[in-house]
VOGU-3710 file (C-alpha; in Angstrom, 3 decimals, decimal comma):
1> vnsiisaipg> 0,136/0,073/-0,127  2,547/2,662/0,739  4,856/1,544/-2,426  1,534/2,257/-4,113  0,692/5,465/-3,041  4,656/6,855/-3,044  3,659/5,793/-6,807  0,675/8,432/-6,959  2,869/11,077/-8,374  5,135/9,450/-10,831
11> mcdvvlvdfl> 1,529/7,544/-12,417  0,130/11,299/-12,444  3,406/12,324/-14,718  2,985/8,941/-16,809  -0,951/9,935/-17,000  0,295/13,297/-18,163  3,003/12,371/-20,929  -0,315/8,840/-21,639  -2,898/11,665/-22,795  -0,416/13,800/-24,646
21> iflifailgv> 0,546/10,854/-26,518  -3,619/9,785/-26,800  -4,572/13,433/-28,253  -1,207/13,353/-30,799  -3,281/10,175/-32,384  -6,594/11,086/-32,280  -6,109/14,790/-34,095  -3,802/12,225/-36,966  -6,198/10,834/-36,334  -9,248/13,355/-37,865
31> qlfggrfhfc> -7,231/14,476/-40,052  -6,855/10,827/-41,698  -10,347/9,381/-41,021  -13,158/12,549/-40,066  -16,176/11,940/-41,965  -15,318/8,576/-44,036  -16,539/6,465/-41,362  -20,329/6,990/-42,599  -21,660/4,021/-44,708  -25,400/3,171/-45,702
41> egspslnrdr> -27,462/1,461/-43,582  -29,829/-1,169/-45,409  -26,763/-0,997/-48,485  -23,461/-0,530/-47,740  -22,429/0,277/-51,547  -24,438/3,123/-51,680  -23,273/6,565/-51,805  -24,429/9,529/-49,646  -26,327/11,225/-52,667  -28,561/7,928/-53,172
51> chgsinvsgv> -28,693/6,795/-50,119  -32,025/7,885/-49,430  -36,107/5,914/-49,292  -36,231/2,488/-48,897  -34,912/-0,904/-51,132  -36,773/-3,596/-51,090  -34,914/-7,056/-49,846  -36,306/-10,206/-50,405  -39,599/-8,496/-50,458  -39,308/-6,615/-47,223
61> atplewvnpe> -38,795/-2,692/-47,519  -35,589/-1,334/-46,158  -35,184/2,210/-44,954  -32,235/3,446/-45,949  -30,095/5,775/-43,859  -26,810/7,291/-44,246  -24,857/6,388/-40,447  -21,733/6,935/-38,458  -20,909/3,971/-36,690  -20,503/3,949/-32,750
71> fhfdsvpdal> -16,626/4,746/-32,916  -15,485/7,033/-35,265  -13,297/9,714/-35,429  -15,335/12,811/-36,920  -13,765/15,089/-33,519  -11,597/15,266/-31,141  -13,693/13,849/-28,253  -14,456/11,193/-30,412  -10,722/10,071/-31,563  -9,882/10,024/-28,106
81> ltlfemstle> -12,832/8,124/-27,256  -12,173/5,455/-30,060  -8,223/5,201/-28,843  -9,326/4,721/-25,198  -11,535/1,845/-26,743  -8,464/0,385/-28,972  -6,613/0,504/-26,221  -8,091/-1,835/-23,925  -7,584/-4,080/-27,066  -11,351/-4,801/-27,133
91> gwpgvmaagv> -12,525/-4,588/-30,707  -10,102/-2,909/-32,206  -9,933/-4,868/-35,339  -12,956/-3,824/-36,708  -12,218/-0,113/-36,099  -10,036/-1,160/-37,958  -11,224/-2,453/-40,425  -13,308/0,352/-41,161  -10,549/2,344/-41,477  -8,401/0,004/-44,214
101> ditsdgmapr> -12,348/0,193/-46,133  -13,102/4,259/-46,501  -12,766/5,874/-49,635  -13,773/9,862/-49,784  -16,212/12,104/-47,480  -19,690/10,957/-49,185  -18,965/7,845/-51,125  -19,379/4,081/-49,829  -16,779/2,219/-48,974  -14,875/-0,232/-50,114
111> rdaslhmagf> -13,154/-3,482/-49,143  -9,748/-2,695/-48,344  -9,871/0,853/-50,606  -6,968/2,443/-48,099  -5,054/-0,900/-46,705  -1,958/1,681/-45,923  -4,153/2,992/-43,242  -3,338/-0,924/-40,960  -0,768/1,093/-40,359  -1,962/4,215/-38,289
121> fvifvivgaf> -4,108/1,244/-35,905  -0,962/-1,460/-35,510  1,333/1,322/-34,303  -1,226/2,924/-32,167  -1,830/-0,349/-30,071  1,728/-1,355/-29,826  2,848/2,466/-28,274  -1,252/2,580/-26,716  -2,005/0,229/-25,629  1,238/-2,104/-24,747
131> lclnlfvgvv> 4,005/0,808/-24,021  1,690/2,980/-22,188  0,586/0,143/-19,382  3,700/-1,020/-19,344  4,847/3,085/-18,266  2,101/2,450/-15,374  3,714/-0,669/-14,376  6,941/0,384/-14,368  6,573/3,447/-12,118  4,418/0,873/-9,675
141> cdsftqtqke> 7,489/-1,483/-9,490  10,429/1,140/-9,428  8,278/2,830/-6,131  7,697/-0,925/-4,491  11,633/-1,151/-4,963  12,751/1,963/-3,165  10,397/1,723/-0,698  11,426/-1,804/0,257  15,079/-0,375/0,034  14,114/2,958/2,449
151> ndgsafltpe> 12,603/0,437/4,658  15,639/-1,845/5,018  18,439/1,126/4,932  20,270/-0,017/1,512  18,423/3,216/0,320  20,969/5,187/2,510  23,810/3,048/1,909  26,827/3,531/-0,649  27,891/0,812/-3,437  30,125/-0,378/-1,144
161> qlkwrkiqtm> 28,684/-0,293/2,100  26,330/-2,547/-0,118  28,786/-4,600/-1,235  30,522/-5,210/2,733  26,840/-5,552/4,208  26,328/-8,222/1,425  29,644/-10,220/2,227  29,140/-10,137/5,776  25,187/-11,527/5,387  26,831/-14,463/3,495
171> atnscpemvy> 29,801/-15,176/5,957  27,386/-14,479/9,062  24,940/-17,708/7,191  27,831/-19,456/5,790  28,644/-22,376/8,083  31,822/-25,799/7,617  30,543/-28,893/6,054  31,362/-31,921/8,250  33,770/-34,622/5,881  33,048/-37,793/6,855
181> espnaffrgh> 35,335/-40,917/5,779  33,831/-44,002/4,380  34,373/-46,910/7,539  37,499/-49,605/6,101  36,043/-53,090/5,885  38,063/-53,716/9,243  37,446/-52,026/12,807  41,280/-51,541/14,173  42,345/-54,355/12,716  39,747/-57,175/14,084
191> rvilsfdwlr> 38,074/-59,567/11,795  35,430/-60,113/14,490  32,822/-57,355/13,026  33,463/-57,940/9,328  29,982/-59,613/9,046  28,543/-56,295/9,670  30,316/-54,227/7,770  27,311/-53,994/5,752  25,331/-52,580/8,457  28,164/-49,918/8,582
201> mgafnfittn> 28,229/-48,940/5,374  24,320/-48,554/5,344  24,588/-46,268/8,268  27,414/-44,033/7,074  25,455/-43,788/3,841  22,271/-42,731/5,624  23,680/-39,300/7,260  25,530/-38,282/4,736  22,622/-38,310/2,411  21,106/-34,421/2,071
211> wfeetkkkkr> 17,809/-35,223/3,838  19,851/-36,500/6,942  21,650/-33,095/6,827  18,816/-31,082/5,991  16,877/-32,274/9,352  19,953/-31,773/11,213  19,969/-28,161/10,338  15,938/-27,673/10,856  16,098/-29,089/13,675  19,615/-27,272/15,131
221> k> 17,087/-24,067/14,214
//
């Protein structure tokens, strides 16, 4: 929570930068697509001057109307709303599909008539969706790291002091390892317990396993 609170000033700066990026793309979108997303509802192949009245479709009279889609670039506020919707990665392919079909103002859209316009949408998705989101994540992560350093005191230490503290921590946590010698086949020159050598070897192998050593360390703690 402290890291999020301390990240608010940085997040405000990121919001300002993101707004400027969105504004630039919105102005560019108005220049490229303003008034060119319209189509004739009822018969998309008709131009604006012929899009009136009604048309007979399968015996049913369908009214014709020159309409604008929900997301368009006719003004800067509308363009900002469209770009925000695209930055969520929800529905942006539909907006791009309408953008690459534009012709000219008052003319019916034609499939892939302006295919080069797809570059505008691809660039914005990369910059607006991924870059801007990573800016927010980066600010929060940097603030969390700085708060953690302040809590453990490392934010006020020089690099040499940090290195010295790391060495001291490693030296404190390190401990010598015991090296066990494997028992011989003879016990002090006598052959009396020769038949028990397998038991001695089994016990030796057991106490030198990693599991035994870890269990012993846990009990000491």
